[in-house]
N, C-alpha and C positions, 0 to 999 in steps of 0.2 A: 458377225458368228456369234453362235449360241456356245457359252463354255460349260464344263460342268462347274462344279462346285469346288472341287480340288484346283481345277485350272486355274479357277477363277483368284483362290486363297493362294496359288503359286505365284501367279502375276501380281498380287497387292504385297506377298512376301516379298519378291524381285525388286519392287519398286520402292517398296521401307528401307531394304537395306540398300538400294541406290542411295537414296537420299543420306542414311545413317554413316554408310561405311567408306563408300567408293568419293563421293563430290568433296569431302573433307579433306580426301586423302589424296585426290588426282594431281594437283601441281607438283606438290611434294615429289609423286613416282617421276612426272615428267621430267620434273628437272633432274633428278637423281639420276634416273636411269634403273630405279632400281624394282627387282621383280615383289611385289606387294604380298609376300608367301603367307602372313598372317592374317590377310584380307582373305586369303583364297580360302583356309582352312576355315573361315569362318564362314564364308560362304558356303563350303562342304558341309558344315554343320547343320545349315539352313536347308539344306538340301536342292540346294541352286546349282551345283555343278553336276550332277548326274539325274538329273527329273524323269530324262528321257530313258537310262537304264531300267533293265526288269528289276522289280522289287523283291525279287526271291536273292539278289545281291546286294541289297541297299538302296536299290536306286528307287526313283520316283515311280516308275511304270508308265508315265504320261505321255509316252511317245515323242514323235516329234511334235508335235503342238506343244507340249510341253517347253520344250527346247525351245522354240520360237518365243514365248511368252517371255522367257527368262531373259534371252538374248536381247530384247526388243528393249525393256526395261534398262538392264547393265549397261548395253552400247550409250542409251541416250545420255548417261549420267558421266560414263568415261570409257571410251572404246579401248584405251590401253589397260587398263585395270582389268575391263570386261574382256579382254582376249586372255589375259594372265585365268582370269576365272573359270571362262567356257574351255578353253585349252588345257587345263590340267587332267583331263579323261581322254584325251585323244588316244585310239586305239582300243578304248574299252567296248565300244560297242559292237565290234568284231569281237574279243574274247569272249564276251560274254554269249555271242550270238553260235560262234561256230568252235569256240572253243569246251571242254570239258568241265565238268563241274569243280574240278580241283584245280584246274587252270582260272578259272572265274573267282573260287574264292582267295586264292594266289594273288592273284593281279587286280581285279574290278572292286573286290568289297573293300581294301585299303585304301581305294580313291574314294568308295562312296564315304568311305568314314575321317576323311581328308588326311588320311595318315600317310598318302603316296599319291606323287604326281606321275602320270605316264605320258608319252610322245610316240608320234606314228611317222614311221621314215620311209617316206616313199622317194622323194623328188633326189635327182640327182644333178653332180653337177653339169654333166652333159644331156641329162634326160629331158629337164623340165615337165609339161606336158606329155610327152612320149613316154608314158609309164609300161606300156607294153614292152619297149625294147631297154627296159634298165638292164645294167651292166654289172652291179653288184651277186655277187656268187655264195652260196650255200653246197658243199661239197658234203655229202655222206660219208662220215667216217665210223665204221659201228655203230655204237649206241650214241652217236655225238655227230652233229654239223659244224662245219669251218666255215665262218663267215670270212669275206674281204670283198671291201668296197668302199667306196664314200657317199655322205648322204649330206644334204645342202637344203637350207631355209627351213630347218625342220624346228615347229615348235614346242618348247620346252626341250629340246635338244641337248644343251648344255647343264641345266636342271634337272631332269625328270627322273625318276628311279628306275623305270625301266622304258624299254621303247619296242615298238611293234617294228620290226626291219622286214620288208619285203624285200626279198633277195630270188635269184634265178638257180632254180635247184637241177633243171635240166635244159637242153637247147632243142625246142620245139618250133614247128612248121604249121600254124603261126606260132610267134613267140610267146602270146602273152598265157600260152597254155603252160609256160613252163614256169611260174613265177608261185612260191611258197612265202608263206609269214611267219615269224621268229618274234617271240619276246627275248630281247636281251636284256640283262639288269645290268645297272651303271657299273658296277662291282667287277664286272667279266673281264677277266684277263684280254689284252688284242683290242677292248671296245675304248676309243678314246673319242673327245669331244671337246670343242670349245664356243666361244660367246661366238655370235655375229655381232658385230659392232659398225656403224657409221650408216645404216638403212634409214631409207625414208618412211618412217612407222614411228607410231605412239612408245614414248620410252619404257614402258612397261611391259613391252613386247618381250617374250623370252625366245629369241630363234639362232638356232645354234649349229654345226657342222659336225657331222659323225665322221671317224676313220674306223674302220673295221680293218683290223689286222689278224688275221687267222683266231678270230673269236671262236672259241669254242662254246657251244650250248648244248645243251641235251635233246634228245630226240622229242622228249615230253615238252621243252617249249616251244616245239612245232603247233600251230594252230591250226585243226583242219589236218586233211591230207596234202599232202605234196600235189603241186599243182593249182591249188584253191586261192590262191591269194589275189590273182588278179581280180577272180567273182566276189571275193569278200571286198576289195577296196571298191569295185564299182555297184555292188547292191547298197553302199552307202552312198554314193554319189548325191543322190537325188534330194536326201536329206540334207547332207552337207552344204549344198547350194541353196536351198531353202533358209537352212541356218545362217549362211553368208546373207541372203537377200534379206531375213527379218534383222539382222544385225546393223546391215544397211539401211534399214526402215528406223531403227533405233538411233542410230548415228546420225541420219538426216532430221530423226526429229528433234534432237538434243540440240544440233548447230541452229535451227529454226527456232527452236524457242528461246534460246540465250539471245538470239538475232531480236525476236518480240519485245523480249523484256527490254533490250538497248535502244532498239529503238521508238519505244513509248518512254523513256525518258528524256531520251536525248532532243536538241533542236537546234536546228541550223537557221541562221537569216530569220528569227524570231517567229519560226515554224516546225513545230514539232514533226520530226522525221518520220513517224509513223503515218500522220496527214497527208504524207504528198503521193499522189496519185501512182508516181511510176512506184514507189516502192510499196502501195499497197496490193497491186496489181500483181507483180513478184512475190508476194508473200501469199495472195490466193492461190496463183498457180500452182506453188510447190505445198500449199494444205491439198489443193486438189490432187495432185500426183501421188502425194506422200498416202493420203485415202485409198487411192485407186490400189495402190500396189500394196500396201497393207492388207486389203481384203481378197487380192489376187493372191499373194504369198500364204494366208493362212487356208484359204480354200484349198490349193495346192495340197497342202499340208494333208490337210481331211482326207483328200484322196488317195496321196500316197498310203494313209494309215487304212484305209478301207483297201486297199489291194487295188487301187482302180489304175489300169495300165497307162502310165505317163510316159511321153516321148520329151518336146520340146520344154514342156510348162517349169521344171525346174531353173533350166537355164533361161528362160524367159526371165524369172523371178528373179533369178541372181545379175541378169547382166541390166536389166534395166533399174533395182533398185541400187546397185552398186553405182551407177550412172548419175542415179538421182543424189547420191550422200554425196557425190562430187559437187553435183552443180548449188546444191545447198551449203555446205562450207564452203565454196569458193565467193558466194555471193552472201554469205554470211560475213566472211574477212573483208570484202568489198562495203558492206553497208553498216560496218564498225568503223570502218576509216584505218586512221592509224594504229586505233585499238587492237584493231582484229589482227595485227601481227605480232602481241606479246602474249606470252604464256598463260598469262593469269586470269585473261579473256577468254582463253581457251577453244575459242573455233578454230584456230590454225591447226591443232590436233585432228581435228575431224576431217579438214582435207586431206591430212598425211596420212590417216587411215585408209581415208575411200581408194587411195589409190593400192592400197593393200589388197581389198576387197575385188578388185578389180582382175587380181594374178591369184589370189588362194582357188584351189581347186579347180582350177579351168580359169586361163585369161579371157576377158571380153571375147577374143578372135575364137577361142574355141566355143562358146558357147553361141557365138552366130552362128557357124558350121553345124552346130547340133541343130538348132533351129532350120538353118537352111537343107539341111537332109532331111528333115521331118518334113518339111513343106514343100519343096522342089524334087526329092527323088525317092518318091510312094512307089 
């Protein structure tokens, strides 16, 4: 794929940042489970957190392809810190696209400057992927909305300065037409959150649970019109799924590169591991799958930017790339032997992250349903 000069420069900048700032800190943050706040701020100053956001609000203006280029480099270095960096602007795309200039200046520009972290709250304890039937409610009361409900598995949920919350503003048939979105700032009365611990995933990931107990926000905090929320979220899904695909390609590449380095130095029974045919064939298969998926993912991103009508392609990219990340990481541990189970060798983290990729923004099962509907129910 041909890259513009700006895209090439962005990719090189992301690769350098990954090598200089992420890799040296990866084990420390994995062991401590702490959010890499200073690294996230440094990434924002480098323009790595918001490369896809509009330039008029401080973003890079490079679209989804720019986001994919950054993600591949960062996730190859360390999925946990990469999650913290790329997730620092959750919800901003919708605010920039559907909000007013005043809203974008208040909540998007500070993120592009590295002064604020945002989140997006869609998933609910009883909802999962059934976004159309969310139960969190927002009742109009004069010039305010009163929000009540719960959200779970929210990226940055417990550390975000502001969260884009999706809530039901009316009971409609079908139900997805009654959903709206609101920016709720962290200091809002009735907005409570806590960190989610003990989940399978990188230690540097920030996951939170939100509780909205008569949390009041002004009408000016609503993004777009009432009933726009579902359509706002769905419009971003193709791009989000491609971002996860690129992140998975990056994670697979990172695990594979570490494995190649290891087997190039390791000997067993008097022979280098890399010279054993069974090992060589496994590496060759993964290299071929990796290159094929990278090409497909970026081509689909270009099509999305050019407004090509896409149906199953983003779902295919996410499904196959997330599975590749798991396959590579699992074999990476196996080829490392006992060392693959140690944090300092880093490959086990890629395996844990691969399961996150298979659930984010629609599970593998949802992706298969989208693909099947496209090819079987035309």
